[in-house]
C-alpha positions as CSV (number, residue, x, y, z in Angstrom):
1,M,103.9,62.4,99.6
2,T,101.8,65.6,99.5
3,D,102.9,68.3,97.2
4,T,102.6,71.2,99.5
5,R,102.6,74.7,98.0
6,N,103.4,77.9,99.7
7,A,102.1,81.4,99.4
8,L,103.4,84.6,100.8
9,V,100.9,87.6,101.3
10,V,103.2,90.7,101.2
11,V,101.7,94.2,102.3
12,N,103.7,97.5,101.8
13,G,102.8,101.2,101.6
14,D,102.4,104.5,103.0
15,D,98.7,105.3,102.2
16,I,96.5,105.6,105.3
17,H,93.4,104.6,103.3
18,H,94.3,101.2,103.1
19,D,94.4,98.9,106.1
20,L,97.4,96.7,105.2
21,L,97.6,94.7,108.4
22,S,93.7,93.6,108.4
23,A,94.3,92.9,104.7
24,S,97.4,90.6,105.2
25,Q,95.2,88.7,107.8
26,V,92.2,88.2,105.2
27,F,94.3,87.2,102.4
28,Q,96.5,84.8,104.5
29,Q,93.3,83.1,105.6
30,L,92.1,82.8,102.0
31,G,95.4,81.3,101.1
32,I,95.0,78.8,103.7
33,E,91.6,78.0,102.6
34,A,92.9,77.4,99.1
35,G,95.1,74.7,100.5
36,L,98.3,76.7,100.5
37,V,100.8,77.0,103.5
38,T,100.4,80.9,103.8
39,R,102.6,83.3,105.6
40,R,102.5,87.1,105.9
41,A,105.3,89.7,105.4
42,M,105.7,93.5,105.2
43,G,108.0,95.4,102.7
44,L,109.3,94.9,99.4
45,N,113.0,94.7,99.9
46,R,113.0,90.7,100.0
47,F,113.6,89.5,96.4
48,V,117.2,90.2,95.8
49,D,119.2,87.5,97.8
50,A,115.8,86.3,99.1
51,R,115.5,84.5,102.5
52,P,113.9,81.2,102.6
53,E,110.5,82.5,103.6
54,T,110.4,84.5,100.4
55,A,112.4,82.4,98.0
56,D,110.4,79.1,99.0
57,A,106.9,80.9,98.1
58,D,105.1,79.3,94.9
59,V,103.0,82.4,94.8
60,Y,103.1,85.9,96.1
61,L,100.0,87.9,96.7
62,F,100.6,91.8,97.0
63,Y,98.1,94.0,98.7
64,T,100.2,97.3,98.5
65,A,99.4,100.9,98.8
66,G,102.4,102.9,97.3
67,G,105.7,102.9,99.3
68,Q,109.0,101.9,98.1
69,F,109.8,99.2,95.5
70,P,113.4,99.7,94.1
71,T,113.9,98.6,90.6
72,A,116.3,95.9,91.5
73,Q,113.6,94.1,93.7
74,Q,111.3,94.6,90.8
75,E,113.7,92.8,88.6
76,A,114.4,90.2,91.0
77,L,110.6,89.5,91.6
78,A,110.1,89.6,87.8
79,A,112.7,87.0,87.2
80,A,111.1,84.6,89.9
81,V,107.8,85.0,88.3
82,A,109.2,84.3,84.8
83,A,110.8,81.0,86.3
84,G,107.5,79.7,87.4
85,T,106.4,81.5,90.8
86,G,102.8,82.7,90.7
87,F,101.8,86.4,91.2
88,V,98.5,87.8,92.4
89,G,98.1,91.6,92.7
90,V,95.1,92.9,94.6
91,H,93.6,96.4,94.4
92,G,96.3,99.0,95.1
93,A,99.1,96.6,94.0
94,N,99.2,98.6,90.6
95,I,99.9,101.9,92.2
96,M,103.4,103.0,90.6
97,G,105.2,106.1,90.0
98,W,104.6,108.8,87.4
99,E,107.1,110.6,84.9
100,G,105.2,113.2,83.1
101,D,102.1,111.4,81.6
102,G,103.8,108.1,81.6
103,I,105.2,105.3,84.0
104,D,108.1,106.0,86.0
105,P,111.1,104.2,84.2
106,A,112.1,103.1,87.7
107,D,108.7,101.1,87.9
108,R,108.9,99.7,84.6
109,P,109.9,96.1,85.5
110,Y,106.9,95.8,87.8
111,F,104.6,97.6,85.2
112,D,105.7,94.9,82.7
113,L,105.2,92.3,85.1
114,L,101.8,93.0,86.7
115,G,100.5,94.2,83.4
116,N,98.9,97.4,84.4
117,R,99.1,100.6,86.4
118,Y,96.6,102.8,88.1
119,L,95.2,105.7,86.6
120,S,92.4,107.1,88.6
121,H,89.1,106.4,90.3
122,G,87.4,107.4,87.1
123,P,84.5,110.1,86.7
124,G,82.3,110.8,89.7
125,H,82.3,109.3,93.0
126,H,85.6,107.2,93.9
127,E,83.4,104.1,95.4
128,G,79.9,102.8,95.1
129,R,77.8,99.8,94.3
130,H,78.5,98.1,91.1
131,T,77.7,94.8,89.3
132,I,80.7,92.7,88.6
133,E,80.2,90.7,85.2
134,I,82.0,87.6,84.7
135,V,83.1,87.2,81.3
136,G,84.9,84.3,79.2
137,E,85.8,81.1,80.7
138,H,88.7,80.3,83.2
139,P,89.1,78.1,86.1
140,I,89.1,81.2,88.6
141,T,85.5,82.2,87.6
142,E,84.1,78.7,86.7
143,G,80.6,78.4,87.9
144,L,80.4,82.2,89.3
145,D,77.6,84.3,88.6
146,D,77.6,88.1,88.3
147,F,77.3,89.9,91.5
148,E,76.6,93.2,93.2
149,L,79.5,94.8,95.1
150,F,80.2,98.0,97.0
151,D,83.8,99.0,96.6
152,E,86.1,101.5,95.4
153,Y,86.5,102.3,91.8
154,Y,89.8,101.7,90.0
155,E,90.5,102.4,86.3
156,F,94.0,101.5,85.0
157,E,96.2,101.2,81.9
158,F,97.4,98.0,80.4
159,A,101.3,97.4,79.8
160,D,100.2,95.4,76.7
161,D,97.3,93.5,75.4
162,D,98.6,90.1,76.4
163,V,95.7,89.5,79.1
164,Q,92.5,87.6,79.3
165,V,90.0,89.7,81.1
166,I,87.7,87.3,83.4
167,A,85.5,90.1,85.1
168,Q,84.5,93.5,84.3
169,R,81.9,96.4,85.1
170,H,80.2,99.2,83.4
171,R,80.6,102.7,84.4
172,A,77.6,104.9,84.7
173,D,78.3,106.3,81.1
174,G,78.4,102.7,79.7
175,V,82.1,102.4,79.3
176,V,83.5,98.9,80.1
177,I,86.1,98.6,82.9
178,P,88.1,95.6,83.4
179,V,88.3,94.5,87.2
180,M,90.1,90.9,86.9
181,Y,92.4,89.6,84.2
182,V,95.0,86.7,84.1
183,R,98.2,86.6,82.0
184,N,101.3,84.4,81.7
185,V,104.8,85.8,82.2
186,G,107.4,83.3,81.1
187,E,106.7,80.1,83.1
188,G,104.6,82.1,85.7
189,R,100.9,82.9,86.0
190,V,99.9,86.4,87.0
191,V,96.5,87.6,88.2
192,Y,95.4,91.1,88.8
193,L,92.1,91.8,90.9
194,A,91.1,95.7,91.0
195,L,88.6,94.8,93.7
196,G,89.4,94.6,97.4
197,H,89.6,98.1,99.0
198,D,88.5,97.0,102.4
199,M,86.3,94.6,104.5
200,R,83.1,95.8,102.7
201,S,84.8,93.9,99.7
202,W,87.0,91.3,101.4
203,G,83.8,89.9,103.2
204,E,81.8,89.1,100.2
205,P,81.6,85.5,99.4
206,P,82.2,86.2,95.5
207,V,85.4,88.2,96.1
208,R,86.7,85.6,98.6
209,T,86.1,82.8,96.1
210,L,87.9,84.9,93.3
211,V,91.1,85.4,95.8
212,R,91.1,81.8,96.8
213,R,91.2,80.7,93.1
214,A,93.5,83.3,92.1
215,L,96.1,82.0,94.5
216,A,95.3,78.4,93.5
217,W,95.6,79.1,89.9
218,A,98.7,81.3,90.1
219,A,100.4,78.4,92.4
220,G,99.5,76.0,89.7
221,I,97.1,73.8,91.6
222,L,93.8,74.8,90.1
């Protein structure tokens, strides 16, 4: 009997600079290529008293750009991941609310789960061509070489230091900026990939490989 694993690609948000529908199609295809039965969904009010299409997922992938994510829903998602469901956050999935200079307490459960929150695009232009450096050893990056990519720059703040950075870039001033990491939350596996603003990134073979492997690893099949 085949051990079939399910993935759910979830999009949400109100930022017109992110093409949520196209992203959902791209990431659904990558999930299928990773060997997962992959479905798409819109909206984050789905984890409390989850319907089967949500509850049966072995891994969630978020491509989100703001929008509402109620605290109770964050807590339900965090509980599912701690119990063993995988989670992959891509690009704007780390956009959260602010209170003063810190995280909005309403977003604290999600911040603690994902492990980071967006701060800014960094100094200078908000996008450009840069070198993605593979660092350390991990099944997601095994056999991959450094690669060049045109994408939107993201800089973020970690929730804690319980992460393994597996890809990074250097800013023009030499500062090292993480772009991909993995972590464990309870029994669940979590991945965050800062790359992936639009098709200029999604269409690049190395990025597609990273997403496929991230889904497979988080689902426990890699």
